C-alpha positions in Angstrom: -49.8 40.4 -15.9 -47.8 38.6 -18.9 -49.1 35.0 -20.3 -47.1 32.0 -18.5 -47.2 29.0 -20.0 -47.7 25.5 -18.4 -45.7 22.0 -19.0 -47.4 19.5 -20.4 -45.9 16.0 -20.1 -45.9 14.1 -23.5 -46.0 10.3 -23.9 -42.2 9.4 -24.4 -43.3 6.7 -26.8 -44.7 9.3 -29.0 -41.6 11.1 -28.7 -39.6 8.0 -29.6 -41.7 5.4 -30.8 -38.3 2.7 -30.7 -35.8 3.0 -28.0 -32.7 2.3 -30.2 -33.5 3.9 -33.2 -35.6 6.7 -31.4 -33.9 7.9 -28.0 -30.6 6.1 -28.2 -29.7 7.7 -32.2 -31.1 10.9 -30.7 -28.9 11.1 -27.8 -26.1 10.2 -29.9 -26.2 13.3 -31.5 -27.6 15.5 -28.3 -24.9 14.2 -25.7 -24.9 17.7 -24.7 -28.7 17.1 -22.8 -27.0 14.7 -20.6 -23.8 16.6 -19.7 -25.9 19.7 -18.7 -27.8 17.3 -16.4 -25.2 15.9 -14.5 -21.9 18.0 -15.5 -19.9 16.0 -17.4 -18.3 16.6 -20.8 -19.1 14.0 -22.8 -17.7 13.6 -26.5 -17.6 10.9 -29.3 -20.8 9.3 -28.6 -21.4 5.8 -30.2 -23.9 3.5 -30.8 -24.3 -0.2 -30.3 -20.9 -0.7 -29.1 -20.4 -4.6 -28.8 -19.4 -6.4 -25.5 -19.4 -9.7 -25.8 -23.1 -11.1 -26.8 -24.4 -7.7 -26.0 -24.3 -4.2 -27.4 -24.3 -0.9 -25.5 -26.4 1.1 -26.3 -24.3 4.3 -26.1 -20.8 4.6 -25.4 -19.0 8.3 -25.2 -15.6 9.4 -23.1 -15.3 11.9 -20.6 -12.8 14.9 -20.3 -10.1 12.4 -19.3 -10.7 10.2 -22.4 -12.1 7.2 -20.2 -15.2 5.2 -21.5 -18.7 5.9 -20.5 -21.3 3.7 -21.1 -25.0 4.9 -21.1 -27.8 2.8 -21.0 -31.6 3.7 -22.2 -34.9 2.6 -21.1 -38.4 4.3 -22.0 -40.3 1.9 -19.4 -39.5 1.1 -15.9 -35.9 0.0 -15.0 -35.6 -3.5 -14.6 -33.1 -6.2 -13.3 -31.8 -7.2 -17.0 -30.7 -3.7 -17.7 -29.3 -3.1 -14.6 -27.1 -6.8 -14.8 -26.2 -5.7 -18.3 -24.7 -2.3 -17.1 -22.5 -3.8 -14.6 -21.1 -6.5 -17.2 -20.3 -3.5 -19.4 -18.6 -1.9 -16.8 -16.4 -5.0 -16.1 -15.6 -5.8 -19.4 -14.7 -2.9 -20.8 -13.1 -1.4 -17.5 -15.5 1.9 -18.1 -15.0 4.2 -15.0 -18.6 6.2 -15.5 -22.0 4.2 -15.7 -25.3 6.0 -17.0 -28.8 4.7 -16.9 -31.7 6.7 -18.0 -35.4 5.1 -17.3 -38.6 6.7 -17.7 -39.6 5.5 -14.4 -36.5 4.2 -12.0 -38.0 1.6 -9.0 -36.9 2.5 -6.0 -34.9 -1.3 -5.6 -32.7 0.1 -8.3 -32.4 3.8 -6.9 -31.2 2.0 -3.7 -28.7 -0.4 -6.2 -26.9 2.6 -7.5 -26.6 4.2 -4.5 -24.9 1.0 -3.0 -22.7 0.9 -6.3 -21.9 4.6 -5.8 -20.5 3.9 -2.0 -18.2 1.2 -3.7 -16.7 3.7 -5.3 -15.8 1.0 -7.9 -17.4 3.4 -10.3 -19.4 6.5 -10.6 -23.1 5.4 -11.3 -25.9 8.1 -12.3 -29.5 7.0 -12.6 -31.2 9.5 -14.7 -35.3 10.3 -15.0 -36.4 10.9 -18.7 -39.7 12.9 -19.4 -40.8 14.5 -22.5 -42.2 17.8 -22.0 -43.7 20.7 -24.0 -45.3 24.1 -23.4 -48.6 25.2 -25.3 -48.3 24.3 -28.6 -44.1 24.0 -28.6 -42.2 20.9 -30.0 -41.8 18.3 -27.0 -38.3 18.6 -25.5 -36.6 16.3 -23.3 -36.3 16.8 -19.7 -33.9 14.6 -17.3 -33.7 14.7 -14.0 -30.9 13.4 -11.5 -32.1 10.6 -9.3 -29.1 9.1 -7.7 -25.4 9.5 -8.8 -21.6 9.6 -6.9 -21.2 12.6 -4.2 -18.6 13.1 -1.7 -21.2 11.8 1.0 -21.4 8.6 -1.0 -17.8 8.5 -1.1 -17.3 8.9 2.7 -20.1 6.4 3.4 -18.4 3.7 1.3 -15.2 4.6 2.8 -16.7 4.1 6.6 -18.3 0.6 5.1 -15.0 -1.2 4.2 -13.5 0.2 7.0 -16.1 -1.3 9.0 -15.8 -4.5 7.0 -11.8 -4.5 7.7 -12.7 -3.8 11.4 -15.2 -7.4 11.1 -12.6 -9.4 9.2 -9.7 -8.5 11.9 -11.7 -9.0 14.7 -12.8 -12.5 13.2 -9.6 -13.5 12.5 -8.0 -12.3 16.5 -11.1 -14.2 17.9 -10.0 -17.5 16.0 -6.7 -17.2 17.0 -7.7 -16.7 20.7 -10.0 -19.4 20.9 -7.9 -22.0 19.1 -4.8 -21.4 21.6 -7.5 -21.3 24.9 -8.9 -24.3 24.0 -5.8 -26.1 24.6 -5.8 -25.1 28.3 -9.3 -24.5 29.4 -12.8 -25.6 28.4 -14.4 -22.5 29.6 -14.9 -20.9 25.5 -14.0 -24.5 24.2 -17.8 -24.5 22.7 -17.8 -20.9 21.3 -17.4 -20.1 17.7 -15.1 -17.1 16.6 -17.6 -13.7 15.7 -17.0 -10.3 14.1 -18.5 -8.1 17.6 -15.3 -6.7 19.9 -16.6 -9.3 22.4 -17.0 -12.8 23.3 -18.4 -14.6 25.9 -19.6 -18.1 27.6 -22.2 -18.6 30.3 -21.1 -18.1 33.8 -23.7 -20.7 35.6 -26.0 -18.8 36.9 -28.4 -17.1 34.1 -27.7 -13.7 32.9 -23.7 -14.2 33.8 -21.2 -14.2 31.6 -17.5 -14.7 31.6 -16.5 -12.3 28.0 -13.1 -11.7 26.6 -13.0 -8.0 24.7 -11.1 -6.2 22.3 -10.8 -3.0 21.0 -8.6 -1.3 18.8 -5.6 -1.3 21.1 -7.3 -2.4 24.2 -8.5 -5.8 25.6 -9.6 -7.2 28.6 -11.9 -10.0 30.2 -14.9 -9.5 32.6 -18.0 -11.1 34.3 -21.0 -9.0 32.6 -24.1 -9.5 35.0 -27.4 -9.1 33.4 -30.4 -10.8 34.7 -32.7 -8.7 33.3 -33.8 -7.0 36.5 -31.6 -4.1 37.9 -32.0 -5.2 41.7 -30.8 -8.5 41.1 -27.8 -7.4 39.3 -27.0 -4.7 42.0 -27.1 -7.6 44.2 -25.1 -10.5 42.9 -22.6 -7.3 42.7 -23.1 -6.3 45.7 -22.6 -10.0 47.4 -19.1 -10.4 45.3 -17.7 -7.1 46.0 -17.8 -8.3 49.9 -15.5 -10.9 48.6 -13.6 -8.5 46.5 -10.1 -9.0 49.0 -10.7 -12.8 48.5 -11.3 -12.6 44.5 -8.6 -10.1 43.9 -5.9 -12.5 45.9 -6.8 -15.3 43.9 -6.7 -13.5 40.7 -3.6 -11.9 41.6 -4.3 -8.5 40.7 -6.7 -5.9 41.0 -9.5 -5.4 39.2 -12.4 -2.9 38.1 -15.6 -3.1 40.2 -18.2 -1.2 38.1 -21.6 -1.4 40.0 -22.8 1.5 36.8 -25.4 3.2 39.1 -27.1 4.4 36.4 -27.5 1.2 34.2 -29.2 -1.8 34.6 -26.0 -4.2 34.4 -22.8 -4.5 36.2 -19.5 -5.6 35.6 -16.2 -6.9 37.4 -13.4 -6.6 35.1 -9.1 -6.3 34.1 -8.2 -4.0 31.3 -5.0 -3.9 29.5 -4.1 -0.8 27.5 -1.2 -2.1 25.6 -2.6 -3.4 22.3 -5.5 -4.7 20.6 -6.7 -6.2 17.2 -5.6 -2.9 15.5 -1.6 -3.4 16.7 0.4 -5.6 14.8 -0.5 -9.2 14.2 2.9 -10.2 15.5 1.9 -8.9 19.0 -1.1 -10.8 19.0 0.1 -13.9 20.3 1.5 -12.3 23.2 -1.6 -10.1 24.0 -3.8 -13.5 23.5 -1.7 -15.2 25.8 -1.9 -13.0 28.4 -5.6 -12.7 28.3 -6.3 -16.1 28.1 -4.1 -16.6 31.4 -6.1 -13.9 33.3 -9.5 -15.7 31.8 -8.2 -18.8 33.9 -7.4 -16.9 37.1 -10.3 -14.7 36.7 -12.5 -17.7 36.7 -11.1 -19.9 39.0 -11.3 -16.8 41.5 -15.3 -15.7 40.8 -16.7 -19.2 40.2 -16.5 -20.6 43.9 -18.3 -17.4 44.6 -21.3 -17.9 42.0 -22.2 -21.2 43.3 -22.8 -20.2 47.2 
């Protein structure tokens, strides 16, 4: 049976006693080790490039000629080095950052993943170890801990879309509430939020008059959820007995939803011809209709809630 050697890890300080003069200098002349690990084609490595009052451990160029910054640590990753990397990225307009550390902390792994999701730059976090087999010379072992990927790009795009959605909805509610306060005090003390609904109490615990807005749909509702399913169904049923009277005062048919498989119930009016994703020029018309509908809705239902 053939003899098989075993990998032995060597303390990094025995291989490179000094971070800048040892590890960084070695990487300058052996940049292909990084290429082999993350699949880049880095060339023209250069040590200690000045960025304001700081010096980047290493800079290099990728295949497209863009600047790549490389920061090295023989110990645990820390906030100081992460801050420097972000400073370098913003000041020399680099597209790629590589952080090589002996011991990557969990919080920094998460920070690098977040950077890649933001799509601001490609950020690689590598763990460096020194190994040897038997009496061989020590050799570096680089392991990719976190880096850009198609998945992180999609996550970033999803987060950006969600962020945009929140901003649009908050703007929608700000405009609607400003106009509604001119006509009714029903939602006068409600602040605009980022959710797809906004409501106020209907005078009985668990009941609320809600506006809601989706991408291409809007509506109003009385939402019934006291926390007790039987109580909710009872309230709904008593209101349903007054359906004809309620819809006559409201001036239109309503959607009566007992929601048999759920705890809550609702009485709603839906409008399918526009929402927050439609042209903002159309918002005033949609909001005006919702406010008028809510005023009529409240007038139609509130007398029955009192009894």
